[in-house]
N, C-alpha and C positions, 0 to 999 in steps of 0.2 A: 678508532674508529675511520677509515679514508672518507674522501667522498664518494669514491665507485662503491663502498661498501654500506653506505646509508641506505635505508630502510626506503624501497619504492624507486631506487636510480638506476637497477640495472637495466640496461637494453638488451632486447632478443639477441642480438649479434654477439655481445660481449657476455651474457649467460652462455652461450653454446661455445664460445673459446674458454670460457672456465670450466664448461663441464667435460669437455674435450681433453683438456688439462688435468683433470682430475682421473680421467677414465686411462691415458696414457702415460708412461713413465719411465723408469728403468728398467723394470722388469720386462718390457718389450726387448732389451737387448741381448736377454739369455734364455726365456721361456720357451722361443720356438726351435731353441737347440734342445731343451730339455723334454720338449714332447716329443721330437723327432727321434731321439736318443731312446725313449720309453716306447713309441710303438711304430718307429719307421714312417713309409708313407701313408700308413693309417692313421697319422697322426691328424690328418688332414679332416677325417670324421671327428676326433676331439674336438678340433676347433669348430667346426661346424654346430656340433651339440651345446659347446658352449657359448657361442653366439644366439641360439636357441633359449637358452637359460637367461641371458644377459638379456635378451629382448622382452623376457616374462617380468626379468628383476626391472627392468627399466617403466613397465608399465605398474608394478606393483607400488614403487616409490615415486613414480608421477601421481598415484591414487593418494597415499600418503600425503604426498605433498600439498596436493589441493586441500584433503581435508584437515591437517595440520599443520598451517603454514607457521612453522616457526624454527629457530636456530636449535631444538632441543636435542636432535641428533635421533641416533638409531632405538636408544634408549626410553624415549618418547613413545614410539610407537610400540613397544615392548611392554610399557607400563600401564599404557591405553588399554592393551588387549588382556594383560596378565597379573599387573600390579607392580608395586614399585621394588619390591624384591628381585625378581626376574628383570626388571629394568637394569637395576643396577648389577645383576651379574652380566647381562648384555655388555653394559658400558666397560666393565672390568675386562670383557674378554677384547673387545676392540680395542681397549688402551694396550693390553700385552702384544695385541697383532702388531700394532704401532711399534712398540718396543723389542718387538725381535724381529720385526721387518728390516730396522735400521741395519743391521751387521750384515744381511742379505743383500740389500742395498749396496754396501761397501766393498761387500765381495763381487758383486757385478762389476762394479769401475773397476776393482781390483783386476779383475780378468783382462781387462781390456788394458789397462796398463802393463800387465806382465806379457801380453800378446805382441805391444809393442816392443817391449825391452828383450824379448826373446826368452823370457823366463819361465817357471812353471807355476808349480801349487805356491812354493815358498814365497816366490816374488807377488802371486795373487795375495797372499796372507800380510805380507809386508806393507804392499800398496794399500789395501783394506783396512790395517790398522793406522797407516798417515792419514787414510781420508778421512777415519772416525775423529782422529785426534784434533784435526785441522778444525772438522766442523763443530766439534763440542767446544771448542775453543772460541771460535766464529760467534757462535750462537750465544753460548755464556756470556759472552762481550756485549750482547745486545742486538747483534746484526739479525737481521731477517730480512728474507729474501721477498721482494714485493710481489703483488700478484704479475705485474707487465714482466718480472724480469722471468717467473716460472713461466708464463706463456709463451717468452721468447726463447726458454730453453727447451720447451715442448715443440716448437717449429723446427727448432734445430733437430729434434729428433726426425720430425716428419722429413725434414729435408732429407736427413740421412737414408730412411726408409725408402723415400722416392729415387735417390740415386741409386741405391743397392736394388732395389726391384726393376726398376727402369734397365738399368746398365747393366743388369745381371741376365735379363729374361733373355736375351739371344742364347745365353747359353744352354738355358733348359734343354734337358735330353729326356726321352720318353722312358728309357729302360731304368732311370734313378725310380721309376716309380715300382719296380720289380726285384723282390716280391713286396706285393703290397702290404701284407700281414704278416712280418716275419716273426713277430712275438706274442700271437695268440691274441683273441678278441678282448682278455682282460686288460690287454696294455694299453687300448683306448681309453679304459677308465683310468688309469693312472697316468696318462698323458693330459687328460680334463682335468685331474685333480693338480698337476703341475701349473698349469694354465690359468687356474683359479685367479693367482694374485693379479693377473694382468685384465681381470674382469672387476675388481675391486673399484668402487669409488662411486657405484650408482647410488649409495647412502648421502653424498655429499649434497644432494637435491634440499635436503632439510634446511642446509645452511643459506641455500640459494633463491627459498619461495619467499624469505622475509625482505630480501633485496629487489623483488621484480617489479616492474611498475603495475604491470596487470597479471598477476599468477593464472588466473584461469584461462586467460588467450595467451598467454607467453609460453606455461609451460609445457603444454602437449608440443610446440613447435620446436623448443629447447630439446626435450627428450627425442624426439622423432630424427631432428637431424645431426644432434649429437649419436645417437644408434648408428643411423646409416654411415656418418663418418669414419666412426670407430670400425664397422663390421668392414668396411672397404678395404683400411686398412692392414685390418689383421688376415682377412682373406688372401689381399695379396703377398703380403710377406709369407704366411704360412705356405702359399703356392709356392713362391718362387726359392723358399729355404729347401723344400723336398726337391721341385725340378732341377734345380740349378745344381746344388750341393749333394746330392744322392747321400753315398755313405758318410760322407762329411757333415752332414747335416746336423749331426748330434753335439758338434762340439761347444764350447763356452763363449764364443764371439762371433754367432752367424753372420752377424751383420757384417762384421769386417771380411768374412769369407766372401760374402756378396758383393760387396764394393770392390774388393780387389780385382774383380771383372772390367769396370767400366774405369777404376782410379789407380789401377796398380799398387805399388809402394808406398804411396800417400795412404791408402785405406787405414792401415793400423794407427798411424798419427792420428788422422781425422777421427776415427771412432775412440782413441784414449781421449782426446780432448773433449769430445761431446759427453763420454761416458762421465768422466771427473766431474764436469760441470753440472750434470744431470745429479751425480751422485750427493753432491754437495747441497745443492738446492732442496733434494728429496728429503736429505735427512735431517738438515736446518728445519723444514716444514713439518718432518715427523715430530721434533722435539717441541717446536712452537706451538702445534694442535694439541698435541699429547699434556703439553703441561698446564693446558687450560682445562682440558677433561680431568686432570690427576688432582688439580688444585681443588675444583669442583668436588671430587669423589672423596677426597680428604677432609674437606672441610665439615665441621661438624654442626655448622647452620649455613642457612643463605645469608646473613648479616655481617658473621663473623667466623673466625676461626684460624688456625696458622695456616698461614700462606707459604710460609718457606718449604714445608714439607714438599708441595706439590710442585714447585719450582723445581727442586731436587730431585725428585722423586723418577721423571723419563731420564735425564741425564744419567743419573746411577743406574737406572734400569738398565738403559742401552747400554751402558760400560759391561754389566754383568752378563747381561745376555749375548752381547759380543765375545766376552772369554769363554763362556758354556760353548757357544755355536762354534765359533772360530776354531776356538781350541779341538773341540769334538772332529771337527772338517781335517783339523793339520793331522790329527792322530789316527782318521780313519775311522772312527767310530760312528761318524755321519756322512754318507754321500753328498754330493750337491741336490739331488734330488730331495733326500731326507730335510735336509738343512732349509730347504725353500720350503718345504711342506710344513715345516712347523709354523711360521705366521698364516700360511695359508690357511691350517686347520681353525685358528684363532679367529680368522676371518669367516671363514665358512661359519663357525658355531654363530656370528652374530648374523647371519644371512639367514641361517636354519631357522632364529627367533625371530628375525622380522618378517619372513614369510611364513611363518606359524600365525602369526600375529595377525598378518592378512586374511590368513583362513579363516579365524576367528572371528575377524571385524568386516569381512566382505560379503556382500551380497549378490546374488545371480550371476551373470555371466562374468563378473570381476571375481566370483568367488572360483570359478572354472580356471581362472588365470594364477589366481593365489595357488591354489592346491598343486598347479603343475610347477611352477615357481617352486615350492616346498618340496615337491618330488623330486625335481631335478638338482637343486642345491644339496638334498639329503644324499641322492644317488652319489654325486660327487664326493661329499664329505666320507662315504664308506672307503673309498681307494686313497685315502688319507691314510690310511693303517693306525699306527699305535701314538702317532702326533694327536690324535682325536682325545686322548686320554688327558691333553695338557690344557684344552678349552673345558676339559669336563672339571679337573682341578681348580682352575682358576674362576671358573662359574660358581661353583660350589663356596669358594671364599668368599667371592662378592657376595652371593646371595647371604652367607649366615653372617656377614660385616655388614649389610645393608640398613639406613636409616628406615624408619616407619613411610617417609617420604620423601622422594628422589627429586633432587632438584635437576632443574632444567640443567641439561651437560651438552655443551657445545661439542659439536663433531668436528673430528680432527681434519683438516686440510690436508693431510699425507695419505695419501692412499695411491697404491700401484707403485 
């Protein structure tokens, strides 16, 4: 534990930067395009709906953080409400989401590399595979991106978004909003389910609460400012993607298409560099954070147990998930949206369980917030389709192998 990670040493400003960093990530490079492809201009309604759900989740996890300030993660909240077996099942779904999310992040980076090189799907897949191999080697060698590096890369992403939005907005056209609803009302739900991956990160409050100097005074500020910041970024990007790109908004590299307005031919190079750096850092965090959780879940006791399987479980799992998901995408068995929906469904199952726990434990006005949050997340989950079977299977397996008492399971740093 570094000095900045010690209990009671985290300032409000630093906590906000960490929180915004947890909420923003490589998925922002792709998901505006997927949402636009699913619902056209009406995808802005999906963004607005998801921002409302995000606000409700912010309140839910803020209350959990105030009531249970620990590094135990989402499993702690579910365990408190429903017992250790469901808590363990939730932890396994979270871990599976981390593992399945790694190849998705690599493909996002691969798309930006392919756009720079002028290649298609094959180039994207090759680039994704190279990125995966590089980050596995680097991470298994013991390297880990520091919090400062992670925040610096998020800063690069924010600069990229700012340049894209501000530079492209003079090219906005009113007729890009027509027809507003080209694919029917159901497409808004499909767009919302695609966007969910951009809103994963609120659960990281669990690990922050034990590091704040005064959790009761700092946490509400941290949550509020983080929510306002991410809302502004998401809305600006969603609006400009539709208003500027129109029918071209559904591509795999929407930020590059926006940046081409102010930057011209330099946009693909800048986009590829930022995407590669974000991909390497994000997958490194996935492996590092997920390994801590896997080691905990695989250990038979709190004091002893085989640590090697835990250290190998996540890297091996990511390799297997990459072979399956990238292979299915390469052969046309999965579309890009369906591939994204796999980790999305797993993370959604975690949020369904956490909001259900809030419904069971909150009272008064907070109960209303909890019910609305649960309803919102459950509504989004419906539109993930067949991929909902994946967290169901993982959850059942985790439930059946759960020990009588769940150890404190650290939440992964790798979200979004």
